[in-house]
C-alpha positions in Angstrom: 130.7 91.0 130.8 134.1 90.3 131.1 133.6 88.8 127.5 132.8 92.2 126.2 136.1 93.4 127.9 138.1 91.0 125.7 136.5 91.8 122.4 137.4 95.5 123.2 141.2 94.5 124.0 142.3 92.4 121.1 145.4 90.7 121.5 147.7 91.8 118.3 147.4 94.5 115.5 145.3 92.1 113.2 142.6 91.6 115.6 142.3 95.4 116.1 142.4 96.0 112.4 139.7 93.5 111.7 137.5 95.1 114.6 138.3 98.5 113.0 137.0 97.1 109.6 133.8 95.8 111.3 133.2 99.3 112.9 133.2 100.9 109.6 131.3 98.7 107.8 128.8 99.0 110.2 129.0 103.1 109.7 128.7 102.6 105.9 125.4 100.7 106.3 124.4 103.5 108.2 125.3 106.1 105.4 123.8 104.1 102.8 120.5 104.0 104.8 120.9 107.8 105.1 121.3 108.4 101.4 118.5 105.9 100.5 116.0 107.5 103.3 117.0 110.9 101.5 116.4 109.9 98.2 120.0 110.5 97.3 120.9 107.4 95.4 121.4 109.4 92.1 122.9 112.3 93.7 126.0 111.3 91.8 124.6 110.7 88.5 127.8 108.9 87.2 130.4 106.5 88.6 133.0 106.4 89.6 133.5 110.3 89.2 130.2 112.3 90.4 129.0 115.0 87.9 132.3 114.2 86.0 134.4 115.3 88.7 136.4 113.5 91.4 135.2 116.2 93.8 131.5 117.3 93.4 130.8 120.8 93.7 129.0 122.8 96.0 126.9 125.4 93.8 125.1 124.4 90.5 126.7 126.8 88.4 130.0 124.9 88.8 128.7 122.3 87.3 130.7 121.1 83.9 128.7 120.7 80.8 126.6 118.7 79.9 124.9 118.5 83.3 121.9 120.9 83.8 122.4 123.0 87.0 118.4 122.6 87.7 118.9 118.9 88.4 121.4 119.5 90.9 120.9 119.2 94.8 124.1 119.7 97.0 122.7 118.0 100.0 121.9 114.9 97.9 125.1 115.0 95.9 127.3 115.3 99.3 125.7 112.5 100.9 125.9 110.0 98.0 129.3 111.4 97.5 130.3 110.7 101.6 128.8 107.2 101.3 131.1 106.4 98.2 134.2 107.8 100.3 133.4 105.6 103.3 133.0 102.9 100.9 136.3 103.5 99.7 137.7 103.6 103.3 135.9 100.4 104.1 137.7 98.8 100.9 140.9 99.7 102.2 140.2 98.5 105.8 139.6 95.3 104.1 142.6 95.1 102.0 144.5 95.8 105.4 142.7 92.8 106.8 143.8 90.7 104.0 147.0 91.7 104.4 147.3 90.9 107.9 145.5 87.8 107.6 148.6 86.4 105.2 150.2 85.8 108.6 147.3 83.1 109.2 148.0 80.9 105.8 149.8 78.2 107.8 148.6 78.7 111.4 144.7 79.1 110.4 143.8 79.0 106.8 140.4 79.8 107.8 141.1 83.4 108.8 143.1 83.7 105.8 140.1 82.3 103.7 137.8 84.6 105.5 139.6 87.8 105.0 140.1 86.8 101.4 136.2 86.5 100.8 135.7 89.6 102.3 138.0 91.6 99.6 136.3 89.5 96.9 132.7 90.7 98.3 134.1 94.2 98.6 135.6 94.5 95.0 132.4 92.8 93.8 130.2 95.6 96.0 132.4 98.4 94.3 131.7 97.1 90.9 127.6 96.5 91.8 127.6 100.2 93.0 128.5 101.6 89.5 126.0 99.3 88.0 123.0 100.3 90.5 123.9 104.1 89.7 124.0 103.0 85.8 120.8 101.2 86.0 119.1 104.2 87.6 118.6 102.7 90.7 117.0 99.5 89.8 115.2 98.2 92.8 116.2 94.4 92.9 120.0 95.7 92.1 119.6 98.1 95.2 118.3 95.2 97.3 121.3 93.1 96.1 123.6 95.9 96.9 122.5 95.9 100.5 122.6 91.9 100.8 125.9 91.7 99.7 126.8 94.3 102.3 125.5 92.3 105.0 127.5 89.1 103.9 130.5 91.6 104.0 129.8 92.5 107.6 129.2 88.7 108.7 132.2 87.5 106.8 134.2 90.0 108.6 132.9 89.2 111.8 133.5 85.4 111.2 137.0 86.4 110.5 137.5 88.5 113.8 136.1 85.8 115.8 138.1 83.0 114.6 141.3 85.2 115.0 140.5 85.3 118.6 138.4 82.4 119.3 140.6 81.0 122.0 139.9 84.0 124.1 136.4 84.0 123.4 135.3 80.4 123.5 132.7 79.5 126.4 131.6 76.6 128.1 128.6 75.3 127.2 126.5 72.2 128.7 126.1 69.6 126.6 122.5 68.9 127.4 121.5 72.0 126.0 124.1 73.1 123.3 122.7 71.0 120.6 119.1 72.4 121.1 120.7 76.1 121.5 122.5 75.6 117.9 119.7 74.1 116.1 117.5 77.0 117.1 120.0 79.7 116.7 121.1 78.8 113.0 117.3 78.8 112.1 116.7 82.1 113.6 119.7 83.1 111.5 118.3 82.1 108.3 114.5 83.4 109.0 115.9 87.0 110.3 117.8 86.9 107.1 114.6 86.3 105.0 112.8 89.1 107.2 115.3 91.5 106.4 115.0 90.6 102.7 111.6 91.2 102.8 112.0 94.4 104.1 114.5 95.1 101.5 111.6 94.0 98.7 108.8 96.5 100.5 111.8 99.4 100.3 111.9 98.3 96.5 108.1 98.6 96.3 108.2 101.9 98.1 110.7 103.7 95.4 108.3 102.5 92.9 105.2 103.6 94.4 106.9 107.0 94.7 108.2 107.4 91.4 104.6 106.0 89.6 102.5 108.1 91.7 104.0 111.3 92.7 100.8 112.7 93.5 100.4 110.3 96.7 101.5 111.6 100.1 104.8 110.2 101.5 102.6 108.4 104.6 100.3 106.7 101.8 102.9 104.7 100.0 102.9 101.8 102.7 98.8 101.3 101.8 99.9 100.6 98.2 102.4 97.9 98.9 99.6 95.4 100.0 100.3 91.6 101.0 104.3 92.1 100.8 103.8 94.5 104.1 101.4 91.9 105.4 104.1 89.1 105.3 106.7 91.0 106.2 104.6 92.5 109.4 103.4 88.7 110.2 106.8 87.6 109.8 108.4 89.8 112.6 106.3 87.7 115.3 108.0 84.4 113.7 111.3 86.4 114.1 110.5 87.2 117.6 109.0 84.0 118.8 112.4 82.4 117.7 114.4 85.0 119.5 112.5 84.3 122.6 112.6 80.4 122.2 116.4 80.7 122.1 116.6 82.7 125.2 114.6 80.4 126.8 116.9 77.5 126.1 120.0 79.5 127.1 118.3 81.3 130.4 119.6 78.6 132.7 123.4 79.5 132.0 125.1 81.5 134.5 124.1 85.3 134.6 127.2 86.7 133.0 127.6 84.0 130.4 128.4 85.3 126.6 125.4 84.0 124.8 122.8 84.4 127.4 124.1 88.3 127.2 123.6 88.0 123.2 120.4 86.3 123.5 118.9 89.3 126.0 120.4 91.9 123.3 118.6 90.2 120.2 115.5 90.3 122.0 115.8 94.0 122.8 117.0 94.8 119.3 113.8 92.6 117.6 111.3 94.5 120.2 112.6 97.8 119.1 112.4 96.8 115.4 108.9 96.0 115.6 108.2 99.3 117.5 110.0 101.3 114.6 108.3 99.1 112.1 105.0 99.9 113.8 106.2 103.7 113.9 107.0 103.5 110.0 103.8 102.0 108.9 101.4 104.4 111.1 103.8 107.6 111.1 104.2 108.3 107.6 107.5 106.5 107.1 109.7 108.9 108.8 113.2 108.9 107.3 114.8 108.8 110.5 113.0 105.5 111.3 114.1 104.0 107.9 117.5 104.6 108.5 117.7 103.0 112.1 115.4 100.2 111.1 118.0 99.2 108.7 121.2 99.6 111.0 119.3 97.5 113.5 118.5 95.0 111.1 122.5 94.5 110.5 123.0 94.7 114.1 120.2 91.9 114.8 121.9 89.6 112.2 125.4 90.2 113.8 124.4 89.5 117.0 122.6 86.2 116.1 125.4 85.5 114.0 128.0 86.0 116.8 126.1 83.8 118.8 125.9 81.0 116.5 129.8 80.8 116.1 130.0 80.9 119.8 128.1 78.0 120.3 129.8 76.3 117.5 133.1 76.6 119.1 132.1 76.0 122.5 133.7 73.7 124.9 131.3 71.2 126.0 130.7 70.8 129.7 129.5 68.2 131.4 
């Protein structure tokens, strides 16, 4: 997999910054999943401060008035606070990426445009995070917050790839490139829809847990109803599209980058389906919720990278 070695040995400082920004954005999605699985979204009831402080306390007796010490949970508060700190770090890395992209204004405006879009999105995401807290964790706003995070991730992926596309460009037979490009484009769309459906289910679970506190955690999923059935059934459509894409690129040489990505995509989707079954039948274990979200972000990113490689491939006879 020489192309992976190329990814991990970027040619210049901008490419290294872009890759680090991409990595820390993945970490932010992981921390965000941890916050949501722990029910710590209101661990800090105000924004941008936390209990009116820039650094939250550890003990309830340290809370300033008018906050009620009985409502304080140190673990949830610090989970949410770390989530905000990582969000700030992502913002700073994106600013650094934008500054580095200024050198491309004349040579490649697309790289500069991608970095600019990421900066605008992260500023919007910061504002949206404050609105989520002020709304008391309104379900649709949480889903929008996650969708914007995925958009930021893939805009950064596009910017990082574009800045070194010549080093990562693959050769692709003309006979199958067009078909593969159509299939992976469709797969990206249906996978994104699947992620949005999953977010809608998480909204429903949050509503059910607050509306029916007497229900055990393992009974929440039964109350979701039709939406959960659609999400489960739709996963087979995603898997079918992934297998179709792999069958198209299977004739390529063994070490071809797009073929490697197709294999990885299939593996991620299978694990996602197994995790989904675990969530449904094992009482929604929080650890599975966290990794289910993280793998969803990985899945859409792998597919998008394959799409980028196909779109910029050298056509072979």
